[in-house]
C-alpha positions in Angstrom: -59.5 2.5 32.4 -59.0 -1.2 32.3 -58.4 -1.5 29.2 -55.2 0.9 29.8 -54.1 -0.7 32.1 -53.8 -4.0 30.0 -52.5 -2.8 27.4 -49.6 -1.3 29.5 -49.3 -4.8 31.1 -49.2 -6.2 27.3 -46.7 -4.0 26.1 -44.6 -4.4 29.0 -44.5 -8.3 28.6 -43.4 -8.2 25.1 -40.1 -5.6 26.2 -38.8 -8.0 28.8 -39.8 -11.0 26.7 -37.0 -10.6 23.1 -34.7 -10.2 26.7 -35.1 -13.0 28.7 -34.4 -14.6 25.0 -32.1 -14.0 24.9 -28.7 -15.9 25.1 -24.8 -16.7 25.1 -23.9 -17.5 22.0 -20.5 -18.5 21.2 -19.4 -18.2 16.8 -17.7 -21.2 15.7 -15.9 -20.8 12.0 -13.4 -23.8 10.9 -14.0 -23.2 6.6 -18.0 -24.4 6.2 -19.4 -20.9 7.2 -20.1 -19.8 10.9 -21.5 -22.0 13.6 -23.5 -20.3 16.6 -24.4 -22.4 19.7 -26.5 -21.2 22.6 -23.8 -22.2 26.0 -27.2 -24.6 26.2 -26.2 -26.4 23.4 -23.0 -27.0 24.5 -23.7 -27.7 27.9 -26.1 -30.8 26.4 -23.5 -32.0 24.5 -22.5 -36.3 25.6 -18.6 -34.5 25.2 -19.8 -32.1 28.2 -18.1 -33.0 31.4 -16.8 -31.1 35.3 -13.0 -30.2 35.1 -11.5 -28.6 38.0 -8.2 -26.1 36.6 -6.1 -25.7 39.8 -4.4 -23.0 39.0 -6.4 -21.1 37.1 -4.3 -18.1 35.3 -7.2 -15.5 35.3 -9.0 -16.0 38.4 -5.7 -16.9 40.0 -7.0 -20.2 42.0 -8.8 -23.2 41.2 -11.7 -23.4 39.9 -14.3 -25.7 38.3 -16.0 -25.3 35.5 -18.5 -27.5 32.8 -17.1 -27.6 29.6 -16.4 -29.0 26.2 -12.6 -30.5 24.1 -11.8 -27.4 21.8 -10.4 -31.0 19.8 -14.1 -31.5 19.7 -15.3 -28.6 18.5 -12.9 -27.9 15.6 -13.8 -31.1 13.8 -11.4 -33.7 11.4 -8.1 -32.2 12.0 -6.7 -33.9 9.1 -9.2 -31.5 6.8 -8.6 -28.8 8.6 -7.2 -25.5 5.6 -5.5 -23.1 8.5 -3.4 -24.0 11.3 -4.3 -21.5 13.3 -7.2 -20.4 16.1 -7.5 -17.0 16.2 -9.9 -16.4 19.7 -12.2 -13.6 19.8 -12.7 -12.0 23.1 -15.8 -9.5 23.7 -13.5 -6.5 25.2 -11.1 -6.7 21.5 -8.9 -9.1 23.0 -7.5 -11.6 19.8 -5.3 -14.1 21.2 -3.9 -16.4 17.8 -3.3 -20.4 19.3 -1.6 -22.6 16.7 -3.5 -25.4 16.1 -1.0 -28.0 17.1 -0.9 -26.7 20.4 -4.3 -27.8 20.6 -3.7 -31.0 18.9 -0.7 -32.3 21.6 -3.9 -33.0 24.6 -4.8 -36.1 22.3 -0.9 -37.2 22.4 -0.5 -36.4 26.2 0.2 -32.3 25.6 -2.6 -29.5 27.4 -6.0 -30.0 26.6 -7.7 -27.4 25.7 -11.2 -26.8 26.4 -14.0 -24.2 26.0 -15.9 -23.7 29.2 -19.2 -23.1 29.4 -20.8 -20.6 32.3 -24.2 -22.1 34.0 -26.9 -18.9 34.4 -27.5 -21.3 37.7 -23.8 -21.8 38.7 -22.4 -17.4 37.6 -18.9 -17.3 38.0 -17.6 -14.6 40.6 -16.2 -11.8 39.1 -11.7 -11.8 37.7 -10.3 -10.6 40.2 -9.9 -6.5 40.3 -13.5 -6.2 37.6 -17.0 -5.9 37.5 -17.3 -9.3 35.3 -17.0 -13.2 35.5 -14.7 -15.4 33.0 -18.1 -15.8 31.5 -19.2 -16.4 29.1 -17.6 -18.8 27.5 -13.9 -19.2 28.1 -10.5 -21.8 26.8 -9.0 -23.0 29.8 -6.5 -25.7 29.8 -5.6 -28.7 31.3 -1.5 -29.5 32.4 -0.6 -26.3 30.4 2.3 -26.2 31.6 3.4 -30.1 29.6 2.9 -27.5 26.4 4.2 -24.2 27.3 1.0 -22.4 27.2 0.7 -19.1 28.0 -1.2 -16.7 29.9 -2.2 -15.5 26.6 -4.1 -17.6 25.4 -6.5 -18.2 27.5 -8.5 -15.9 26.4 -12.0 -15.7 28.4 -15.4 -13.4 27.7 -15.1 -15.4 24.3 -17.1 -13.8 21.6 -16.0 -16.0 18.5 -13.1 -19.0 17.3 -12.2 -18.8 14.0 -9.4 -20.9 12.0 -7.2 -18.4 10.7 -3.9 -19.0 8.7 -0.9 -18.7 10.0 0.0 -15.4 11.7 3.4 -15.0 9.9 1.7 -15.9 6.8 -1.6 -13.7 7.0 0.9 -10.2 8.0 4.5 -10.7 6.4 5.1 -8.0 8.0 6.0 -10.2 11.3 8.4 -12.2 8.9 12.0 -12.1 9.5 14.6 -13.1 6.7 14.9 -16.1 5.8 19.3 -16.3 6.4 18.6 -16.3 10.1 19.5 -19.9 12.4 16.4 -21.4 14.0 17.4 -19.4 17.1 18.9 -16.5 16.1 17.4 -13.9 19.0 15.0 -12.1 16.7 13.0 -15.3 14.9 12.7 -16.7 18.9 11.2 -13.4 19.1 8.5 -13.1 16.9 8.0 -16.3 18.3 7.1 -14.5 21.6 5.9 -11.6 20.6 2.5 -13.6 18.5 2.4 -16.0 22.0 2.6 -13.2 24.2 1.9 -9.7 22.4 -0.5 -9.7 19.1 -3.8 -10.6 21.6 -3.5 -6.8 23.0 -0.5 -4.9 20.2 -0.4 -4.8 16.8 3.2 -4.0 15.2 3.4 -2.1 12.1 -0.5 -3.3 11.4 -0.4 -6.5 12.1 -2.8 -8.1 14.5 -6.1 -8.1 15.0 -6.7 -6.4 18.2 -7.0 -2.1 19.1 -7.0 -3.2 23.1 -2.8 -1.6 23.0 -0.9 0.5 20.8 0.6 -0.4 17.8 4.3 -1.1 18.3 5.3 -0.1 15.6 3.7 2.4 14.3 4.0 5.5 13.9 6.9 4.7 15.6 9.0 1.9 16.9 9.0 1.7 20.3 12.8 0.3 20.3 13.3 3.6 18.9 11.7 5.9 21.9 12.2 3.3 25.1 16.3 2.3 26.3 16.3 -1.6 26.4 16.2 -1.8 30.0 13.1 0.8 30.1 10.7 -2.1 28.1 12.0 -4.9 30.0 10.5 -3.4 33.7 7.5 -2.5 31.5 7.2 -6.1 30.1 8.2 -7.2 33.7 6.0 -4.9 35.4 4.0 -1.7 33.4 3.4 0.1 37.0 7.0 0.7 37.1 7.2 2.8 34.5 4.4 4.7 33.7 0.6 4.6 35.1 -3.0 6.0 34.6 -6.2 4.7 35.8 -7.4 3.0 33.0 -4.3 0.5 32.7 -5.5 -3.0 31.9 -1.7 -4.4 30.8 -0.6 -6.8 33.8 3.2 -7.9 34.0 4.8 -11.1 32.7 7.0 -12.6 36.3 9.5 -14.9 34.8 8.1 -17.7 35.1 5.7 -16.2 32.0 8.8 -15.0 29.9 11.8 -16.0 30.9 14.4 -12.8 31.0 16.7 -14.4 27.7 13.0 -14.4 25.9 12.4 -10.6 26.8 15.6 -9.9 25.5 14.8 -12.1 22.4 11.2 -10.2 22.0 13.3 -6.8 22.4 15.6 -8.4 19.5 12.1 -8.4 17.2 11.0 -5.4 17.6 14.3 -3.6 17.2 14.9 -5.6 13.6 11.5 -5.0 13.0 12.4 -1.5 13.2 15.7 -1.8 10.8 13.0 -3.4 8.1 
């Protein structure tokens, strides 16, 4: 009986040990293979700091984090063979963040940080959710300096990868070179990549499957009016609701009316091509 009892203890310990040893890992792939860093490894880096974000986009209040500068994790900018950081979250959200935006932090622009959730000081749950923004979260100091968008704050990060420009990766996003630099369609293209592609694809372009493809099998502008689309972007629940609805609205401070018009013009343009 005693031997059986001791055997059960051993089996229990063996089953629990792997779970206790499991660490949160952030994968980095910037052209030199994949580097996997644990939360502990990031927290003990000499450039780890305590930062306070006065108006955190996801928590909608001030938050204080232990974080490391993203620019330091990328490495030698002059030798980069990519122009974009693809930030992939555990829930399928995939943001395409220009390297040029990150580099602005070195010359007075917004500064990107990778915040790390500490086991001894867990973050609170996100508003309306049953989980925190951890274990890794891309946050910005002074986001207004570089016009950082709300979809460029990916939380529950799993992987950061150096990739090519979205338009080069997915030619179906391109607009004709003959269009003026300030053409609505061109401005809408930039807005789609910044605000929409983290959740939606367009004619197959994009990496996320969180939301529906806005171009296939039927372009969204063929069955929704411009007024309806404008209302949907501003406040999705004003158009339709369902229990598992995830999309939040974009207020005027995030996307001005003129930019929404440009975004709709780009979607209509893509339907004709």
